[in-house]
C-alpha positions in Angstrom: 6.3 -9.0 -164.0 7.6 -12.8 -163.5 9.8 -14.2 -160.7 12.7 -14.3 -162.7 11.9 -10.3 -163.7 10.0 -7.7 -165.6 8.0 -9.0 -168.8 9.7 -7.1 -171.6 8.0 -6.0 -174.7 9.3 -6.8 -177.8 12.0 -4.4 -179.5 9.8 -4.0 -182.5 5.9 -4.2 -181.7 5.1 -2.6 -184.9 7.4 -5.4 -186.4 5.8 -8.3 -184.2 2.2 -7.6 -184.9 2.6 -7.8 -188.7 4.3 -11.1 -188.0 1.3 -12.7 -185.7 -0.8 -11.5 -188.3 1.4 -12.8 -191.4 1.6 -16.5 -189.5 -2.0 -16.2 -188.7 -2.5 -15.9 -192.5 -0.1 -18.7 -193.4 -2.1 -21.1 -196.1 -1.2 -23.8 -194.7 -3.7 -26.4 -196.7 -1.9 -24.6 -199.7 1.6 -26.1 -199.2 2.1 -27.7 -202.4 3.4 -30.6 -200.9 2.9 -34.0 -198.5 4.4 -36.1 -195.6 6.1 -39.0 -196.8 4.4 -41.8 -194.9 1.6 -41.8 -198.2 0.8 -40.6 -201.3 -1.8 -38.7 -202.9 -4.1 -38.5 -205.9 -6.4 -35.5 -206.5 -9.5 -36.4 -209.0 -11.2 -33.2 -210.5 -15.1 -34.3 -210.1 -16.2 -32.7 -213.0 -13.8 -34.2 -215.5 -12.9 -37.3 -213.2 -9.6 -36.8 -214.4 -6.4 -37.2 -212.3 -4.9 -33.4 -211.9 -2.4 -33.4 -209.1 0.0 -36.7 -208.0 2.8 -36.9 -205.1 6.2 -37.4 -206.6 6.7 -40.5 -204.6 3.3 -42.1 -206.0 5.7 -45.1 -207.6 6.7 -46.2 -204.2 3.1 -47.3 -203.5 1.2 -48.1 -206.7 4.7 -48.7 -208.9 3.4 -45.7 -211.3 5.3 -42.4 -212.0 3.2 -39.5 -211.2 3.6 -38.6 -214.7 2.0 -41.5 -216.0 -1.1 -40.7 -214.7 -1.9 -36.9 -214.7 -4.1 -35.7 -216.7 -5.6 -39.4 -217.3 -9.2 -40.6 -216.3 -9.5 -41.6 -212.8 -10.6 -44.9 -213.9 -7.2 -45.7 -215.6 -6.6 -47.0 -212.2 -8.1 -50.3 -212.0 -8.8 -49.9 -208.3 -10.4 -46.8 -208.8 -14.1 -48.2 -209.6 -16.8 -46.0 -211.5 -18.8 -46.2 -208.5 -16.4 -44.2 -206.1 -17.4 -40.8 -207.1 -21.7 -41.8 -206.8 -20.7 -43.7 -203.4 -19.3 -40.9 -201.7 -21.6 -38.0 -200.0 -21.4 -35.2 -201.0 -20.5 -33.2 -197.9 -16.4 -31.8 -197.9 -14.5 -34.4 -195.5 -16.5 -37.3 -196.0 -14.6 -40.7 -196.4 -14.9 -44.4 -198.5 -11.9 -46.8 -197.6 -10.5 -48.3 -200.7 -8.7 -51.6 -199.4 -6.0 -53.5 -201.1 -4.6 -51.4 -203.9 -1.5 -53.2 -203.8 -1.2 -56.7 -201.7 2.6 -58.2 -201.0 3.9 -60.2 -198.1 2.9 -58.7 -194.7 2.1 -55.2 -196.5 -0.6 -54.3 -198.4 -1.5 -50.8 -199.6 -5.0 -48.9 -199.1 -6.8 -46.1 -199.9 -8.8 -43.1 -198.4 -11.0 -41.3 -200.8 -11.7 -38.1 -199.5 -14.6 -35.6 -200.6 -13.3 -32.2 -201.1 -14.0 -28.9 -202.8 -14.9 -30.0 -206.5 -12.3 -32.8 -206.3 -11.7 -36.0 -204.8 -8.5 -36.4 -202.4 -7.1 -40.1 -202.7 -4.6 -40.9 -199.5 -2.5 -44.0 -200.3 -1.0 -45.5 -197.3 1.1 -48.9 -196.8 -0.4 -51.2 -194.3 1.3 -53.8 -192.5 -0.7 -57.1 -192.2 1.4 -58.4 -189.3 -0.1 -55.7 -186.8 -2.8 -57.2 -184.1 -5.8 -55.7 -184.5 -7.0 -53.5 -181.6 -10.2 -53.9 -179.1 -11.9 -50.8 -178.1 -14.6 -52.2 -176.0 -12.6 -52.1 -172.7 -11.7 -48.5 -173.2 -15.2 -47.5 -173.7 -16.5 -49.5 -170.8 -13.9 -47.5 -168.8 -15.0 -44.3 -170.3 -18.8 -44.9 -169.9 -18.3 -46.3 -166.3 -17.1 -42.7 -164.9 -20.7 -40.9 -163.6 -19.7 -37.3 -164.6 -22.9 -35.9 -162.2 -20.5 -36.9 -159.1 -18.5 -33.3 -159.5 -14.8 -32.2 -160.5 -13.0 -35.4 -159.5 -15.1 -37.5 -161.4 -14.3 -35.1 -164.5 -10.5 -35.5 -163.4 -11.2 -39.2 -163.5 -12.7 -39.0 -166.9 -9.9 -37.1 -168.5 -7.4 -39.3 -167.0 -8.8 -42.6 -168.5 -9.1 -41.0 -172.0 -5.4 -39.9 -171.8 -4.1 -43.4 -170.4 -6.6 -45.3 -173.3 -4.5 -43.5 -175.8 -1.1 -43.7 -174.5 -1.7 -47.6 -174.4 -2.9 -47.7 -177.6 -0.2 -45.4 -179.3 2.7 -45.7 -177.1 3.8 -42.0 -177.1 6.0 -40.6 -174.6 3.4 -38.0 -173.4 -0.4 -37.7 -174.0 -2.2 -34.2 -173.0 -5.4 -33.0 -172.8 -4.7 -29.8 -173.9 -8.0 -26.9 -173.1 -8.5 -23.8 -174.4 -9.9 -20.8 -172.8 -11.8 -17.9 -174.1 -8.7 -16.1 -175.6 -7.5 -19.0 -177.2 -4.6 -19.9 -174.8 -4.3 -23.3 -173.6 -3.6 -25.4 -170.4 -2.6 -29.2 -169.7 -5.4 -30.4 -167.9 -4.6 -34.0 -167.9 -1.8 -36.0 -169.0 -0.1 -39.5 -169.3 3.8 -39.7 -169.5 6.6 -41.4 -168.3 8.3 -39.9 -164.8 11.6 -39.5 -166.8 10.1 -37.1 -169.2 8.8 -34.3 -167.0 5.6 -32.8 -166.9 3.2 -30.1 -168.4 0.3 -30.6 -166.4 -1.2 -27.3 -165.2 0.9 -25.2 -167.8 -0.4 -22.6 -170.0 0.6 -21.9 -173.6 -0.2 -18.7 -175.5 -2.6 -18.6 -178.1 -0.4 -18.0 -181.0 1.0 -21.7 -180.2 -2.0 -22.9 -182.4 -2.9 -20.0 -184.4 -6.3 -19.6 -186.0 -5.6 -21.0 -189.5 -4.7 -24.5 -187.8 -7.3 -24.1 -185.0 -9.6 -23.7 -188.3 -8.1 -27.1 -189.7 -8.2 -29.1 -186.9 -12.0 -28.1 -186.4 -12.2 -29.7 -190.4 -10.3 -32.9 -189.8 -10.5 -36.0 -187.2 -7.0 -36.0 -186.2 -3.6 -34.7 -187.3 -0.4 -37.1 -187.7 3.2 -36.1 -187.9 5.0 -39.5 -187.7 8.3 -37.8 -188.3 8.9 -34.0 -187.8 12.6 -34.2 -189.6 12.0 -35.7 -192.8 11.6 -33.9 -196.2 8.2 -33.1 -197.7 7.1 -34.6 -200.8 6.0 -32.2 -203.6 2.8 -32.8 -205.2 3.2 -32.6 -209.1 0.6 -31.2 -211.8 0.0 -29.6 -215.1 -1.4 -27.1 -213.6 -0.2 -24.1 -211.9 -1.9 -24.2 -208.7 -1.5 -26.1 -205.6 -4.2 -28.5 -204.8 -6.9 -27.8 -201.4 -5.2 -30.2 -198.8 -7.3 -28.9 -195.9 -9.0 -32.0 -195.6 -5.7 -34.4 -196.5 -3.9 -35.5 -193.1 -0.7 -35.8 -195.3 -0.5 -32.6 -195.5 3.2 -31.0 -195.3 4.1 -28.9 -192.0 4.6 -25.5 -191.5 8.4 -24.9 -190.7 7.3 -22.8 -187.7 5.8 -25.8 -186.0 8.7 -28.1 -187.0 11.1 -25.9 -185.3 8.6 -25.4 -182.4 8.6 -29.4 -182.2 12.2 -29.5 -182.5 12.4 -26.8 -179.7 10.1 -29.2 -177.4 12.4 -32.5 -178.1 9.5 -33.5 -179.7 10.0 -36.0 -183.3 6.5 -37.1 -183.8 3.1 -35.6 -182.8 -0.3 -37.0 -183.0 -3.7 -35.1 -182.1 -7.4 -35.2 -181.7 -9.8 -32.6 -181.7 -12.4 -32.2 -178.8 -15.4 -30.7 -180.2 -18.2 -29.2 -178.3 -21.1 -28.0 -180.4 -19.3 -27.5 -183.3 -16.7 -25.4 -181.4 -13.0 -26.2 -180.7 -12.9 -27.3 -177.1 -9.7 -28.3 -176.9 -7.1 -31.4 -178.4 -5.7 -34.6 -177.4 -2.0 -33.8 -178.0 0.9 -36.8 -178.2 4.4 -35.9 -178.4 7.3 -38.9 -179.0 11.1 -38.2 -178.5 11.3 -40.4 -181.6 10.0 -40.8 -185.0 6.4 -43.3 -184.6 4.1 -44.2 -187.5 0.6 -44.9 -186.3 -1.6 -47.3 -188.1 -4.8 -46.1 -189.5 -6.5 -48.4 -187.5 -4.6 -46.8 -184.1 -5.8 -43.7 -185.4 -9.0 -44.5 -185.9 -9.0 -46.0 -182.4 -7.8 -42.8 -181.0 -10.5 -40.8 -182.7 -13.6 -42.9 -181.5 -12.3 -42.9 -178.0 -12.3 -39.1 -178.1 -15.8 -39.1 -179.5 -17.3 -41.3 -177.0 -15.8 -39.1 -174.4 -16.7 -35.8 -175.8 -20.5 -36.8 -175.8 -20.3 -37.8 -172.0 -17.7 -34.6 -171.3 -20.5 -31.9 -173.2 -23.2 -33.4 -171.9 -22.0 -33.0 -168.4 -20.7 -29.3 -169.1 -24.1 -28.8 -169.9 -26.0 -30.3 -167.6 -24.0 -28.5 -165.1 -24.5 -25.1 -166.7 -27.7 -25.3 -167.1 -28.2 -26.4 -163.2 -26.0 -23.3 -163.0 -28.4 -20.5 -164.5 -31.4 -22.4 -163.3 -30.4 -22.1 -159.8 -28.9 -18.2 -160.6 -32.3 -17.3 -162.5 -34.4 -18.2 -159.3 -32.6 -16.1 -157.2 -32.9 -13.2 -159.2 -36.7 -14.1 -159.4 -36.4 -14.0 -155.9 -34.7 -10.6 -155.6 -37.1 -8.7 -158.2 -40.5 -10.0 -156.0 -38.8 -8.8 -153.3 -37.5 -5.3 -154.3 -40.8 -4.6 -155.5 -42.6 -4.9 -152.0 -40.4 -1.8 -151.0 -41.4 1.5 -151.3 -38.1 3.0 -151.7 -35.1 1.7 -153.1 -32.3 2.5 -150.6 -34.2 0.2 -147.8 -34.6 -2.4 -150.6 -31.1 -2.6 -151.5 -29.9 -2.1 -148.2 -31.9 -5.1 -147.0 -31.2 -7.4 -150.1 -27.6 -6.4 -150.8 -26.1 -9.5 -149.4 -28.0 -11.9 -152.1 -27.6 -9.1 -154.9 -23.6 -9.4 -154.3 -23.8 -13.4 -153.8 -25.5 -14.0 -157.1 -23.0 -12.3 -159.3 -20.0 -13.4 -156.6 -19.0 -9.5 -156.5 -17.8 -7.7 -153.5 -19.6 -4.3 -154.5 -23.2 -3.5 -155.8 -24.6 -0.6 -156.6 -28.0 0.9 -158.5 -28.9 3.9 -159.5 -32.3 5.2 -160.4 -32.6 8.7 -162.1 -30.7 10.7 -159.5 -30.7 8.2 -156.7 -27.5 5.9 -155.9 -27.6 3.1 -153.7 -24.7 1.3 -152.6 -24.0 -1.7 -150.9 -20.3 -3.8 -150.5 -17.0 -3.0 -151.0 -16.5 -0.7 -153.9 -15.7 2.6 -155.1 -17.0 5.7 -153.1 -20.3 7.5 -154.4 -18.3 10.4 -155.9 -16.8 7.6 -158.2 -19.7 5.8 -159.0 -21.5 8.8 -160.0 -18.8 9.3 -162.4 -19.1 5.6 -163.7 -22.9 6.1 -164.0 -22.2 9.4 -165.9 -20.3 7.9 -168.4 -22.1 4.6 -168.8 -25.5 6.4 -168.8 -24.5 8.9 -171.4 -21.8 7.8 -173.4 -21.5 4.1 -173.4 -23.5 3.1 -176.1 -24.5 -0.7 -175.5 -26.5 -1.8 -172.4 -24.4 -4.0 -170.7 -20.6 -3.9 -169.7 -18.7 -7.1 -169.1 -15.3 -6.7 -168.1 -12.3 -7.6 -165.9 -9.6 -5.2 -166.6 -11.0 -1.7 -166.2 -8.3 0.2 -166.9 -9.2 0.0 -170.6 -12.0 2.2 -169.5 -10.8 4.4 -166.9 -7.1 5.7 -165.9 -8.5 7.4 -162.5 -5.9 5.9 -160.2 -8.0 6.3 -157.2 -11.1 4.1 -159.2 -8.4 1.8 -160.3 -7.2 1.3 -156.6 -10.6 0.3 -155.6 -12.0 -2.1 -158.6 -10.3 -3.7 -161.5 -13.9 -5.7 -162.6 -17.4 -4.2 -163.3 -20.5 -5.8 -164.7 -22.8 -2.8 -165.7 -26.5 -3.0 -166.9 -29.0 -0.1 -168.0 -32.5 -0.5 -169.0 -35.4 2.2 -169.2 -38.3 0.9 -166.9 -41.8 2.6 -168.1 -42.5 3.4 -164.3 -38.9 4.7 -163.0 -37.0 5.2 -165.9 -33.6 4.2 -166.7 -32.3 2.0 -164.2 -28.8 1.2 -164.0 -26.8 -1.3 -162.0 -22.9 -2.3 -161.4 -21.1 -4.9 -159.6 -17.8 -4.4 -158.7 -14.7 -6.5 -158.2 -11.3 -6.1 -156.8 -8.2 -6.9 -158.1 -6.7 -10.4 -158.3 -3.5 -11.2 -158.6 -2.5 -14.4 -160.3 0.4 -16.7 -160.7 0.0 -18.1 -164.1 2.5 -21.0 -165.1 3.5 -20.9 -169.0 5.2 -23.7 -170.9 8.2 -20.9 -171.6 7.9 -17.6 -171.7 4.9 -16.7 -173.6 6.1 -13.8 -175.5 7.1 -14.6 -179.2 10.5 -14.1 -179.9 11.9 -12.5 -182.9 15.3 -13.5 -184.8 16.4 -11.8 -188.3 17.5 -14.3 -191.0 19.2 -13.5 -194.3 18.0 -9.5 -193.2 14.1 -10.8 -193.2 12.6 -10.6 -189.4 10.5 -13.5 -188.3 9.1 -15.1 -185.3 10.8 -17.8 -183.6 9.1 -20.4 -181.8 10.6 -20.1 -177.8 13.6 -22.1 -177.3 12.7 -23.4 -173.9 9.7 -24.8 -172.3 10.5 -25.0 -168.8 7.9 -23.5 -166.3 7.6 -19.6 -166.5 5.9 -18.2 -164.1 3.9 -14.8 -164.5 2.1 -12.6 -162.1 -0.6 -11.3 -163.4 -1.9 -7.8 -162.3 -4.2 -5.4 -163.0 -7.4 -7.7 -163.6 -10.2 -9.1 -161.4 -11.2 -12.6 -161.6 -13.0 -13.1 -164.7 -17.2 -12.8 -164.9 -18.1 -16.4 -165.7 -20.5 -17.4 -168.8 -23.3 -18.3 -166.5 -22.9 -14.8 -164.7 -23.1 -13.1 -168.2 -26.0 -14.9 -169.2 -27.7 -14.0 -165.8 -26.8 -10.2 -166.0 -29.2 -10.4 -169.5 -31.8 -11.8 -167.5 -31.4 -9.4 -165.0 -31.6 -6.3 -167.3 -34.7 -7.5 -168.8 -36.5 -7.9 -165.4 -35.2 -4.0 -165.0 -37.9 -3.0 -167.8 -40.9 -4.5 -165.7 -39.6 -3.3 -161.8 -41.7 -1.0 -160.0 -41.9 -0.1 -156.4 -44.6 -0.3 -153.6 -46.4 2.9 -153.8 
C-alpha cells in the first residue's frame, strides 16, 4: 500500500501483461524514420551503392534523395574510395567526414558508422562560430577525487560529473540514473536549478526504460532528442525493408517515449550510458524544458567525461567488492577451522553462532546434519525449520536458495510471521553426509519514493487498449512489505564458498 491509499491492480491484468511484452518487443531500430537535426544515407558494403536516403537530404547537400538512390557511393565526391577500408569492421566504429559542404558560419560534416552489411552516414550542420571546449579542467576534477575514501567521495564523484555536464550542455536538469538488479532505476546524483524541483533519491519502474531501449544504450555512445515535438523524417528507398538504425543517433523516437517526455515537461533530452564490464550500470540523463540542439563537440565531450568517470567508478566498486569478499572469505575459513575442532555439532554452532550470523548479516541460523538440527539467533521454531529442511533437502533441486520474499515458496503464516528472507545451502560431505545450512532474515518494511505511481496506466484509443505513460511524476510513496533486506551479491558469492567448504567438513572424534 501507499500513504495515499492501496496500490490497485490494473483492471485488465492479462491485457496489461500483453501490452508490456509488446512494448518490450517494439522494433525501435526499424522505425524507418529519423529526427530532423540530421540527414541519413545507407550504403551497402557489398555493392557500394546507396540503398536508403532520408527525405531531407537536399537541405544538407543540395541533392534530392531520389537523385542518389541506387547510385554508387563514390558518385558523391566527398565519399572517397578509401572510406570502406579505413572504417574498422567492428559494428559501431566510426570515421568523421569533415567539410562536406561549407558556407559562411556553417558547414556540413558526416559521420560514417559501421553497421551490419552496411555503412550509415549521418550528416549534420555545424555552426563554425561555436567556441571549442576544453575538457582538461573537468577531467582533472574527476581524477582528483580519491574514491577509496568511502561513500562521501563516491557522492562527490557523482556530483562532479553532473555539474560538468550541466556546465557543458546547459540543460535544466542532469541526473545520474542508476539501475538496480531488477532494472528499476534510482536518481543518485543531480544538478538542476532550484525552480525545477528535484528527482534526487526517487525511483523509476523498469518499464520506463524497457529491455529493447537498454540494449540500444549498450551499443551507442549517446542518445540525443533535441526537439521532442518535431515530426520525424521518412527514410526513402527502392527497397521494401527499412534500414537497421541500431547504431544511428538520428533514429526517430518511440511515440510512447515522446508522450513520456511530454508528461514530464521535457522538450529535449540527452543521455550517455554508464557501462561496467560490458553491462549497463546506469545513465547520465539530461532534460531541458525547451528544444536545445547540442553540437557534436558537446556530445563528444560528455562521452569522454563519462568514460573517465566510469573507469574510476568501476575500479572503486570492484576494489570495494573484492575487499569485502576477501574479508568474508577469511571469516568463513576461520569458522570452518574452528568448527572442525568440536566433537559435536550443537556445541560448535552454539559457540560460533554470533560469527555465523554476523558474517551473513542474518538474524537467525540453523544447521542440519543427518537428523541433527541446531539453531541460534532469531528465526522459526525447530518444527518449522524441520519442515523447511525437509522441503529443501528432498524437493528443492538446486543446492542453493537465496530469497528475500519467502512467500514465493511458503504460505504458512506462522513461518512468514517469523522470517521473510532465507539463504539456504546444502552439500554432501563424505564423512557427515548431507549438510544443510540456513540463514534467516525477518521482514523489513521499506518506504520507496517513486517518481509518480509506478503502476502503468492503460488507456483505450480508437478501440485499442494501450499502455499510457503516467501523467504525474510527483513523489509517490510506497510502503513495501512482505520482504526482507535483500542478500547482497557479495554475500551470495560467500555462500557459494561456504557450500564448497561444507564438502570437506569433519568433526573431531
